C-alpha positions in Angstrom: 114.4 104.7 131.3 117.2 102.7 133.0 119.8 105.1 131.7 118.5 105.0 128.1 117.2 108.3 126.7 115.3 108.5 123.4 116.3 112.1 122.6 114.9 112.3 119.1 112.1 110.6 117.1 111.0 111.8 113.7 108.4 110.4 111.5 108.6 111.8 107.9 105.9 110.9 105.5 105.7 111.8 101.8 102.5 110.9 99.9 102.6 111.3 96.2 99.7 110.1 94.0 98.3 108.0 97.0 101.7 106.3 97.4 103.2 106.8 100.9 106.9 106.7 101.7 107.5 106.8 105.4 110.8 107.1 107.3 110.9 106.7 111.1 114.2 107.8 112.6 114.9 107.3 116.3 118.0 108.4 118.2 118.9 107.1 121.6 121.7 107.6 124.0 123.1 105.4 126.8 123.5 108.0 129.6 124.6 105.3 132.1 128.1 104.1 132.9 127.6 100.5 131.7 126.4 98.9 128.5 122.6 98.8 128.1 120.2 97.2 125.7 118.3 99.7 123.5 115.0 98.7 122.0 113.5 100.0 118.7 109.8 99.1 118.5 107.6 100.3 115.6 104.1 99.3 114.6 103.3 99.8 110.9 100.3 99.0 108.7 99.8 95.4 107.6 99.4 96.6 104.0 102.9 98.2 104.1 106.1 96.8 102.8 109.3 97.5 104.7 112.0 98.7 102.2 114.9 99.6 104.4 116.3 99.5 107.9 119.7 100.5 109.4 121.4 101.0 112.7 124.2 103.5 113.1 126.4 103.0 116.2 129.6 105.0 116.8 129.5 106.2 113.3 129.3 102.7 111.8 126.1 101.8 109.9 124.7 98.3 110.0 122.1 97.9 107.2 119.4 95.4 106.7 119.6 93.4 103.5 116.5 92.0 101.7 116.8 88.5 100.2 114.8 85.4 99.3 113.2 83.7 102.2 114.5 80.2 102.8 114.2 79.7 106.6 112.1 76.6 107.4 109.6 76.0 110.1 111.8 73.4 111.7 114.6 75.9 111.9 112.3 78.3 113.7 111.1 75.7 116.2 114.7 74.6 116.9 115.6 78.2 117.6 112.6 78.7 119.9 113.5 75.6 121.9 117.0 76.9 122.4 115.9 80.4 123.4 117.4 81.9 120.3 114.3 83.5 118.8 114.0 87.2 118.0 110.8 88.1 116.3 111.6 91.2 114.3 108.2 91.5 112.6 105.0 90.0 114.0 101.3 90.7 113.9 100.4 93.0 116.7 96.8 94.1 116.1 93.9 94.4 113.6 95.7 96.8 111.4 99.4 96.6 112.4 102.6 94.6 112.4 105.3 95.2 114.9 108.9 95.6 114.0 111.2 95.1 117.0 115.0 95.1 117.3 117.4 95.6 120.2 121.1 96.3 120.4 123.7 96.7 123.2 125.0 100.2 123.4 128.2 101.0 125.3 128.2 103.6 128.1 128.1 107.2 126.8 127.3 106.0 123.3 124.5 106.7 120.9 122.5 104.7 118.3 120.3 105.8 115.4 117.6 103.5 114.0 116.0 104.2 110.7 113.1 102.3 109.2 111.5 102.9 105.8 108.2 101.5 104.6 105.9 102.2 101.7 102.2 101.5 100.9 99.5 102.5 98.4 96.7 104.2 100.3 93.2 102.8 99.6 90.1 105.0 99.2 87.3 104.1 101.6 84.1 106.1 102.1 85.4 108.8 99.9 88.7 109.4 101.6 92.3 108.2 101.5 93.5 107.2 104.9 97.1 106.9 106.3 97.5 105.4 109.7 100.5 106.0 111.9 101.0 104.3 115.3 102.6 106.7 117.8 104.1 105.0 120.8 107.6 106.3 121.9 107.1 104.8 125.4 108.9 107.7 127.1 109.1 111.5 126.9 111.1 112.6 123.9 112.9 115.9 123.8 112.7 116.2 120.0 109.6 114.5 118.7 108.3 115.5 115.3 105.8 114.1 112.8 105.6 115.6 109.4 103.4 114.6 106.5 103.7 116.2 103.0 101.1 115.3 100.4 101.4 116.0 96.7 98.4 115.2 94.4 98.5 116.3 90.8 94.7 116.4 90.8 94.5 118.8 93.7 93.4 118.3 97.3 89.9 119.0 98.3 90.0 118.2 102.0 92.6 117.3 104.6 92.1 116.2 108.2 94.3 114.7 111.0 93.3 113.2 114.3 94.8 111.1 117.0 93.2 108.8 119.6 95.6 110.2 122.2 95.1 113.9 121.3 94.1 116.0 124.3 92.8 119.6 124.2 96.3 120.8 124.9 97.9 118.6 122.2 95.2 119.6 119.7 96.9 122.9 119.2 100.2 121.3 118.3 98.7 119.7 115.1 99.3 122.1 112.2 97.6 121.4 108.9 97.2 123.3 105.6 96.5 122.5 102.0 96.5 124.6 98.9 96.0 123.3 95.3 98.1 120.2 95.0 100.0 120.4 98.2 99.1 119.4 101.8 101.1 119.6 104.9 100.6 118.3 108.5 103.0 118.6 111.4 102.8 117.5 115.0 105.6 118.7 117.3 104.7 118.6 121.0 107.1 119.9 123.6 108.2 117.8 126.5 105.6 119.4 128.8 102.9 118.9 126.3 103.8 115.2 126.1 103.3 114.6 129.8 100.1 112.9 131.1 100.1 115.5 133.9 102.2 118.5 134.9 104.6 116.5 137.1 104.3 113.1 135.3 107.2 111.4 133.5 104.8 109.2 131.5 104.1 110.1 127.8 100.6 110.9 126.6 101.7 109.9 123.1 100.2 106.4 122.9 97.7 105.7 120.2 96.7 106.1 116.5 97.4 109.1 114.4 95.3 109.2 111.2 95.5 111.4 108.2 92.6 111.6 105.7 92.2 113.5 102.5 90.6 113.4 99.1 91.3 114.9 95.7 89.5 117.0 93.1 87.6 115.0 90.5 86.7 117.1 87.5 86.6 113.9 85.4 85.8 110.3 86.5 89.5 109.4 86.3 93.0 110.6 86.3 96.0 109.4 84.3 99.6 110.0 85.3 102.6 109.2 83.1 106.2 109.4 84.3 109.4 107.8 82.9 107.8 104.9 81.0 105.3 104.0 83.7 101.7 105.1 84.2 99.0 104.9 86.9 95.3 105.3 86.2 92.9 106.2 89.0 89.2 105.7 88.3 86.5 106.9 90.8 83.4 108.3 89.0 81.1 110.3 91.2 77.4 111.2 91.2 76.3 108.0 89.5 73.0 106.5 90.4 73.4 103.5 92.7 72.6 100.0 91.4 70.0 97.9 93.2 71.7 95.0 94.9 70.7 91.4 95.4 72.3 90.3 98.6 72.2 86.9 100.4 73.6 86.6 104.0 74.8 83.1 104.8 75.2 82.9 108.5 76.9 80.2 110.7 74.6 79.3 113.6 76.5 76.3 114.9 77.1 75.8 118.6 80.5 77.6 118.6 78.6 80.8 117.8 76.5 80.5 120.9 76.5 83.5 123.3 78.2 86.7 122.5 79.1 85.9 118.9 75.6 85.2 117.7 74.2 88.2 119.7 76.8 90.5 118.0 75.9 89.0 114.6 72.2 89.6 115.2 72.9 93.2 116.3 74.8 93.9 113.1 72.1 92.3 110.9 69.4 94.4 112.5 71.4 97.6 111.7 72.1 96.4 108.2 68.3 95.8 107.7 67.8 99.5 108.5 70.2 100.4 105.7 68.8 98.2 103.0 67.2 100.2 100.2 63.7 99.8 98.9 64.8 98.5 95.5 67.2 95.9 96.9 66.4 92.1 97.1 67.7 90.0 100.0 67.5 86.7 101.9 69.0 84.9 104.9 70.5 81.4 104.9 71.4 79.8 108.3 73.5 76.7 108.6 74.5 74.5 111.6 73.9 70.7 111.4 71.1 71.5 109.0 70.4 74.4 106.5 67.4 76.7 106.9 66.3 79.7 105.0 64.2 82.7 105.8 62.4 82.5 102.4 62.8 80.2 99.5 63.5 83.0 97.1 64.9 86.5 97.2 62.4 89.1 98.5 62.2 92.8 97.7 63.1 95.1 100.6 59.6 96.4 101.2 58.7 97.8 104.7 56.6 94.7 105.4 59.4 92.3 104.3 62.0 94.2 106.4 59.8 94.1 109.5 59.4 90.3 109.0 63.1 89.9 108.5 63.8 91.7 111.8 61.6 89.3 113.7 63.4 86.4 112.0 66.8 87.8 112.9 65.8 88.4 116.5 64.9 84.7 116.9 68.1 83.3 115.6 69.8 80.9 118.0 73.0 78.8 117.9 73.5 75.0 118.2 74.8 72.0 116.4 77.6 71.4 113.9 78.8 73.3 110.8 77.3 72.4 107.4 79.1 75.2 105.6 78.9 73.6 102.2 75.1 73.1 102.5 74.5 76.7 103.6 76.7 78.3 100.9 75.3 76.1 98.1 71.8 76.9 99.1 72.5 80.6 98.9 74.1 80.2 95.5 71.1 78.2 94.2 68.7 80.9 95.4 70.7 83.7 93.8 71.1 81.8 90.5 67.4 81.0 90.4 66.6 84.7 90.9 68.7 85.7 87.9 67.5 82.8 85.7 63.9 83.6 86.5 64.3 87.3 85.9 63.2 88.0 89.4 65.9 90.7 89.7 66.9 93.4 87.3 69.7 92.7 84.9 71.1 96.1 85.9 71.7 95.2 89.5 74.6 93.9 91.6 74.5 90.5 93.3 76.5 89.7 96.4 76.9 86.8 98.8 78.2 87.5 102.3 79.1 84.5 104.4 80.0 84.6 108.1 81.5 81.6 109.9 83.6 81.0 113.0 84.7 77.5 112.5 85.5 74.7 110.0 83.1 72.5 108.1 82.3 69.3 109.9 78.9 68.3 108.7 77.8 67.3 105.2 80.6 67.9 102.7 83.6 68.8 104.8 86.4 68.3 102.3 87.7 71.8 101.7 88.8 71.2 98.1 85.4 69.8 97.2 83.7 72.8 98.8 85.9 75.2 96.9 85.3 73.5 93.5 81.5 73.3 94.1 81.2 77.0 95.1 83.3 78.1 92.1 81.2 76.0 89.7 78.0 77.3 91.2 78.9 81.0 91.0 80.8 80.8 87.7 82.2 84.3 88.0 78.8 86.0 88.0 79.0 87.8 91.3 81.5 88.2 94.2 81.6 86.1 97.4 82.7 87.8 100.6 83.8 85.6 103.4 83.9 87.0 107.0 85.9 84.9 109.5 84.8 85.4 113.0 87.2 84.6 115.9 90.6 82.8 116.0 89.5 79.2 115.2 88.4 79.8 111.7 90.4 78.4 108.7 91.1 81.9 107.3 93.3 80.6 104.5 90.3 78.5 103.2 87.9 81.4 103.4 90.4 83.7 101.6 91.1 81.2 98.8 87.4 80.6 98.2 86.6 84.4 98.2 89.5 85.2 95.8 88.5 82.4 93.4 85.1 84.1 93.2 86.1 87.7 92.7 85.5 88.7 96.3 87.7 89.0 99.4 87.9 87.7 103.0 87.9 89.8 106.1 88.7 88.8 109.6 86.2 89.8 112.3 87.8 90.2 115.7 85.6 88.9 118.6 85.9 92.2 120.6 83.2 94.4 122.0 82.9 96.2 118.6 82.4 93.0 116.5 78.9 94.2 115.5 80.4 97.5 114.2 83.1 95.5 112.3 80.3 93.5 110.5 78.3 96.6 109.8 81.4 98.5 108.6 82.2 95.8 106.1 78.6 95.9 104.8 78.8 99.6 104.4 81.8 99.2 102.1 79.8 97.1 99.7 76.4 98.5 100.2 76.4 101.0 97.4 77.5 99.5 94.1 77.6 102.0 91.3 78.9 99.9 88.4 79.3 96.2 87.5 81.7 94.6 85.0 84.1 97.5 84.9 86.9 97.2 82.3 89.7 99.6 81.6 91.3 98.7 78.2 94.7 99.9 77.1 96.4 99.5 73.7 98.0 96.0 73.9 100.9 96.9 71.6 101.9 99.8 73.8 101.6 98.4 77.3 103.3 95.5 79.1 103.1 94.3 82.7 99.6 95.6 83.3 98.0 95.2 86.7 94.5 94.0 87.1 92.2 96.0 84.8 88.7 94.3 85.1 86.6 94.5 88.2 83.2 92.9 89.0 81.9 95.9 91.0 82.8 99.5 91.7 81.5 100.8 95.0 80.7 104.4 95.9 83.5 106.0 97.8 86.2 103.6 96.6 88.7 103.8 93.7 90.0 101.5 91.0 93.8 101.8 90.4 95.5 100.3 87.4 99.2 100.7 86.6 101.5 99.5 83.8 104.7 99.9 82.0 105.1 101.2 78.4 106.8 98.9 75.8 108.6 102.1 74.6 109.9 103.8 77.7 110.0 107.1 75.8 106.2 107.1 75.0 104.5 110.1 76.6 100.8 109.6 75.8 98.1 107.1 76.4 94.5 106.5 75.4 92.2 104.4 77.6 88.7 103.0 76.9 86.6 102.6 80.0 83.4 100.4 80.1 81.0 99.4 82.7 77.3 98.7 83.4 75.4 101.3 85.5 71.9 101.5 86.9 70.5 103.3 83.9 72.7 102.4 81.0 76.2 101.3 80.0 79.1 103.5 80.8 81.5 103.9 77.9 84.1 106.7 77.3 87.6 107.3 76.2 90.3 109.3 78.1 93.7 110.5 77.1 96.7 111.8 78.9 100.1 113.3 77.9 103.2 113.0 80.0 103.6 116.7 79.9 100.5 117.1 82.1 102.3 115.2 84.9 105.8 116.5 84.3 105.3 119.3 86.8 105.4 116.7 89.6 109.1 116.4 89.2 109.4 120.1 90.0 108.0 119.4 93.5 111.2 117.7 94.8 110.2 118.4 98.4 107.1 116.4 98.0 108.1 113.4 95.9 110.5 110.5 96.3 112.4 108.8 93.5 110.5 107.0 90.7 107.3 107.0 92.7 105.0 105.8 89.9 107.4 103.0 89.0 107.4 101.9 92.7 103.6 102.3 92.9 103.4 99.9 89.9 105.7 97.5 91.5 103.9 97.6 94.9 100.5 97.1 93.2 101.8 94.3 91.0 103.4 92.4 93.9 100.2 92.8 96.0 98.0 91.4 93.2 100.5 88.6 92.3 100.5 87.5 96.0 96.7 87.6 96.1 96.4 85.5 92.9 99.0 83.1 94.3 96.7 82.3 97.2 94.1 80.5 95.0 96.6 79.2 92.4 98.1 75.7 92.2 100.8 73.8 90.4 102.8 75.5 87.7 100.6 78.7 87.8 101.5 79.1 91.5 105.2 78.6 90.8 105.1 81.2 88.1 103.3 83.8 90.2 105.7 83.1 93.1 108.7 83.6 90.9 107.4 86.8 89.4 106.4 88.3 92.8 109.8 87.2 94.3 111.8 88.8 91.4 110.0 92.1 91.8 110.2 92.0 95.6 114.0 91.6 95.4 114.4 94.2 92.6 112.5 96.9 94.5 113.7 95.8 97.9 110.2 95.1 99.5 109.9 92.8 102.5 106.9 90.7 101.4 105.8 87.1 102.3 108.4 85.9 99.8 111.4 87.8 101.1 113.3 88.3 104.4 115.4 91.2 105.7 118.6 90.0 107.4 119.6 92.4 110.1 123.1 92.1 111.5 123.4 93.3 115.0 126.9 94.1 116.4 127.6 92.5 119.8 130.7 92.6 122.0 132.1 89.3 120.8 130.2 88.4 117.8 127.7 89.5 115.2 124.1 88.3 115.4 122.1 87.8 112.3 118.3 88.0 112.6 115.7 87.5 109.9 112.7 89.8 109.6 109.7 88.1 107.8 106.4 89.7 106.9 103.6 87.8 108.7 100.9 86.3 106.7 97.2 86.6 107.7 96.2 84.1 110.3 99.6 83.2 111.6 102.7 84.9 112.9 105.9 83.8 111.3 108.5 83.3 114.0 111.9 84.7 113.2 115.3 83.4 114.2 118.9 84.3 114.5 122.0 82.3 115.1 125.4 83.2 116.5 127.8 81.8 113.9 131.5 81.5 113.5 132.6 84.5 111.6 134.4 83.8 108.3 134.3 86.2 105.4 136.0 85.3 102.1 137.9 88.2 100.9 140.5 86.6 98.6 140.9 88.0 95.1 143.2 87.7 92.1 145.8 90.4 92.2 146.9 89.5 88.7 143.5 89.9 87.1 143.4 93.7 87.4 140.1 95.5 87.0 138.3 92.4 85.9 138.1 91.1 89.4 136.0 92.8 92.1 136.9 92.6 95.8 134.1 91.2 98.0 133.0 93.8 100.5 131.0 93.5 103.7 128.6 96.3 102.8 127.8 94.9 99.3 128.2 91.1 99.5 128.4 89.1 96.3 128.0 85.3 96.1 131.3 83.7 95.1 131.0 80.0 94.4 133.9 77.8 93.2 134.9 74.3 92.4 138.4 73.1 92.6 140.5 70.1 93.8 138.9 66.7 94.1 136.4 68.4 93.1 135.6 70.6 96.2 132.6 72.9 95.8 132.8 76.0 98.0 129.7 78.1 98.5 130.4 81.5 100.1 127.6 82.9 102.2 128.6 86.5 102.8 125.5 87.4 104.9 126.6 84.7 107.3 130.3 85.4 106.8 130.7 81.7 106.4 130.9 79.0 103.7 129.4 75.6 102.9 131.4 72.9 101.1 130.7 69.6 99.5 132.5 67.1 97.2 131.2 65.2 94.2 132.5 61.7 93.9 132.2 60.4 90.4 134.3 58.3 87.9 136.7 59.9 85.4 135.0 60.8 82.2 131.8 62.0 83.8 130.6 65.4 82.7 128.8 67.5 85.3 126.6 70.6 84.6 128.0 73.4 86.7 126.0 76.4 85.5 123.0 76.7 83.2 121.2 79.9 82.5 118.4 79.6 79.9 117.9 83.3 79.8 121.4 84.5 79.0 122.3 81.3 77.2 125.4 80.7 79.3 126.3 77.2 80.3 129.4 75.7 82.0 130.1 72.0 82.1 133.2 70.2 83.4 134.7 66.8 82.6 136.4 64.8 85.4 139.8 63.1 85.1 141.4 60.8 87.6 144.9 60.1 88.8 147.3 58.4 86.4 146.7 55.1 88.0 143.9 54.2 90.4 144.6 53.4 94.0 143.3 49.9 94.5 143.2 50.4 98.3 141.0 53.5 98.2 137.2 53.3 98.4 136.9 56.5 96.5 139.2 57.5 93.6 140.5 61.0 93.4 139.0 63.0 90.5 139.5 66.5 89.2 138.3 68.7 86.4 140.5 68.1 83.4 138.3 69.9 80.9 135.8 72.8 81.0 133.2 73.7 78.4 131.9 77.3 78.6 129.3 78.4 76.1 127.1 81.4 75.3 124.4 80.4 72.8 123.3 84.0 72.3 126.8 85.0 71.1 127.4 81.6 69.4 130.6 81.3 71.5 132.3 78.2 72.9 135.4 77.9 75.0 137.1 74.6 75.7 139.7 74.9 78.4 142.2 72.1 79.3 145.5 72.2 81.2 147.2 72.4 77.8 145.3 75.0 75.8 142.3 77.3 75.5 140.2 77.0 72.3 137.8 79.8 71.4 135.2 79.0 68.8 133.1 82.0 67.5 130.7 80.6 64.9 132.9 78.8 62.4 136.0 80.6 63.5 138.4 78.8 65.9 141.4 80.2 67.8 143.7 78.2 70.0 145.9 79.6 72.8 148.2 77.9 75.2 148.9 78.6 78.9 152.3 79.9 77.9 150.6 82.9 76.2 149.8 86.3 77.9 146.7 87.4 76.1 144.0 90.1 76.3 141.3 89.3 73.7 138.1 91.3 73.1 135.7 90.4 70.4 132.0 89.9 69.8 131.0 90.3 73.4 133.9 88.2 74.7 136.6 89.5 77.0 139.4 87.0 77.7 142.6 87.6 79.8 145.2 84.8 80.0 147.7 85.3 82.8 150.6 83.1 81.8 150.7 79.7 83.5 148.3 81.0 86.3 144.7 81.7 85.4 142.4 83.1 82.8 139.6 85.6 83.3 136.5 85.4 81.1 133.5 87.5 80.6 130.8 86.7 77.9 128.3 89.4 77.0 126.4 90.8 80.0 126.6 87.6 82.0 128.8 86.7 85.0 132.6 86.5 84.8 134.6 83.4 85.5 138.2 82.7 86.5 139.8 79.4 85.6 142.9 78.5 87.6 145.6 76.2 86.2 147.1 73.6 88.5 150.3 72.2 87.2 152.1 69.3 88.9 155.6 67.9 88.4 155.6 66.4 84.9 157.1 63.1 86.2 154.7 62.9 89.1 153.9 59.2 89.5 150.3 59.8 90.4 148.7 63.2 89.8 147.8 65.1 86.6 147.4 68.8 85.8 143.8 70.0 86.5 141.6 73.1 86.5 139.6 75.1 89.1 136.6 77.3 88.4 135.7 80.5 90.3 132.7 82.7 89.6 132.4 86.5 89.8 129.5 88.9 89.3 127.0 86.1 89.6 124.1 88.6 90.0 124.4 89.3 86.2 122.9 85.9 85.5 119.1 85.4 85.6 116.9 84.1 88.4 116.5 80.8 86.5 120.2 79.9 86.7 120.8 76.4 88.0 123.4 73.7 88.0 125.7 72.3 90.7 127.2 75.8 91.1 124.5 78.0 89.5 121.7 77.1 92.0 123.8 78.9 94.7 124.0 82.1 92.7 120.7 82.9 94.6 121.0 83.8 98.3 121.0 80.8 100.6 120.3 80.8 104.3 121.2 78.2 106.9 121.3 77.8 110.7 123.9 75.8 112.7 122.7 74.1 115.8 124.0 71.6 118.4 127.8 71.8 117.7 129.4 68.7 119.2 132.6 66.7 119.0 133.0 64.6 115.8 135.1 61.6 114.9 138.1 64.0 114.3 138.8 66.1 117.5 139.8 69.0 115.3 136.6 68.9 113.3 133.4 69.3 115.3 130.1 68.1 113.9 126.8 70.1 114.0 123.2 70.1 112.7 122.6 72.4 109.8 119.1 73.5 108.9 118.9 74.4 105.2 116.2 74.1 102.6 113.8 72.5 105.1 116.4 69.7 105.7 118.4 68.8 108.9 121.9 67.7 107.9 124.8 66.5 110.0 127.8 68.6 108.9 131.4 68.8 109.8 133.5 71.9 110.4 136.6 71.6 108.2 138.7 73.4 105.6 138.8 73.4 101.8 141.5 74.9 99.6 140.8 78.2 97.9 143.4 78.7 95.1 142.4 82.2 94.1 145.2 84.0 95.9 147.8 81.2 95.8 147.3 78.8 92.8 150.2 76.6 94.0 149.5 76.1 97.7 146.0 77.5 98.2 144.5 79.0 101.3 142.5 77.0 103.9 138.9 78.2 104.0 136.8 77.2 107.0 133.5 75.8 106.0 130.7 73.5 107.0 131.1 70.3 105.0 128.0 68.6 103.7 128.5 64.8 103.3 127.1 62.3 100.7 127.7 64.4 97.5 125.9 67.4 98.9 122.7 65.5 99.6 120.1 67.8 101.2 121.9 70.9 100.2 121.8 70.6 96.4 118.5 70.4 94.6 117.7 66.7 93.8 120.7 64.3 93.8 124.1 64.8 92.2 123.5 62.3 89.4 120.8 64.7 88.1 123.6 67.0 87.0 125.4 64.4 84.8 125.3 65.4 81.1 126.4 63.7 77.9 129.1 66.1 76.7 130.8 69.5 77.3 128.4 71.3 75.0 
């Protein structure tokens, strides 16, 4: 197409213990004689997390890097208004998100794209389902899809189908399974891909679905690998529980027409599936609230016939009294339990459908959430179905999750009735209530959710965790639940040797798959709990989910993947964000001035690590008057700011409560103040570096270095050349130049000595501080420098002349703030302690206001230690 040929596309899927690892590789060539733009578009499941992406052009690989999300809505809107938006990931359908990237490829050149994503497959209606979107958009000479499945329990059935599969293509699908292994391949030739014999259009356009299930000799299966475990629980052949179900239906004016007709169609089909020992009722709400019956009724043939007539006569008009309808349903269900109208061995459910927002009766969302939670009191789940685009889906989701249920979006298409009925089918056959899977508390840490209100036929409960002792190789689990006839209670055991054979199947597994499964499930549940949380609890859940997302390199709603695209004159950074339900997150890129700080200390030997493009580290420093320089490697740029305070002030530079490392600096001024200057020059004349865990303190001045280890004190001068290693401390003094310091497993620091002429009438000797290996400090590190040890993102807009013709001003969008910044230079003395090197940076005025957290006076402390 237009000179661009996709000559190879391969989709490689490995599924191990329900955890899918998918790699999509696409190779394209520019067959033309001019540069062309090549697009890579992939649709992937919404439940998946991207873990890696790269582009290889002319033998050079440009990887995507995953980092903390900091881009703000204003930044997105600014980029959109300037035509600078590139949406790398966006919602594209009911089940998919679309990843898109494009790059210019020179004439007669090739590009390779590789995208990796992972997901935990859910069991629905007795089968695991993996969905792959196939849409190469043109005929591909070498197209291949391969799926390898390894299930330690054994595979009982395996099927594959595609919405685009014709009779001719059907023969190209090869599938087989034996014992624990399953294999599917799909490799159509060029001619088989054509829509007709002489056509150039591709028939490969649709959904490819793989379904399978596993052998179940016992109700559950435990797998233990390398200090992690996963527990699958799916008992079969249990008698189904009677259910008590209340349908709360929005019949306001906005439901008029097709929406209400589809709802009625679905309800009539659901009535055909309700079992004779079930109880049910209908609540309708618009401006008022009406009920079919005042109590729950048993699903006798007579009552079902009457209910059908009621449903057929439902109309739509008026406003939306959601609170009134939902509370009426809760009251009726509670009364049925309190009056013993329904069996104690039954499962109660409320299903609410609405297409709008509450605007009659109680309309305050927080009040509605509180009243519903107090009414249900955790006794049964609430399922909220949001119909159409105008519903406040976030509100419905929070309310459902607060009440042990879930929310589902119903799309107003021709199959809306089938969507409604399909959801009901998922929850129509409860087999257990109050399921608990209990693990020895002293053996397990970081356990995922292990108690569940209901277990439904055809589904599966998955629990994962980490052993306190990573060498432990056995586990005992107590499982309890309430069934239709009696309580379920049994104990299961597993030994690691029973899953060790999985590691012999290297062609079917990928890395530490159970550890990654645990991380995926933990992040998924933390994000879900975060939706309904507030205050400190929400902050803690966010921090925990973020830390895991970064550690395991998952693109989640808390992280972004920065993709750097090579262009003819510049590099172009783009941010890929995972969309959240109900809204697409726009993604931006900015073309920036390219500056990459590569200075290092030649005299520090192996203690200092050179900053590389492929593995950027965040070097921050403070030197001079005092000038703070924040290197931003992913932008190949830097941000600077000064702190203007009086001599004698002590500033907190780094504080890590986890490692116990702190760095504080005391300011000194010139020998005599300049009465004409509005701001007096100040420098760091003393640094206090401490590690509480090692009971170490270092006091550094331009004259000497004092090391205090407990009660022992050693003093060195800058005339010494010293290499000292003791009690976790490594100290190298390069005579009259700098010292390199590493304390325990924390970051390393370099202190530069600045000496002036002894008889200088104004200036004094002072110190500069440079940080290295900042990733060794914890996520909780803060301080004027420490807060920038975590990745920071910014966008530069509207570059324009400033007061100095050589220093243009611009608007910087950072941390949700818009700041006026100036392009300038600051001195970096790492390479040349005497003269320094000018580093281009964006200067933030007013003591870093808007860039630093809080205000600069928040960082003033009483003493060095």
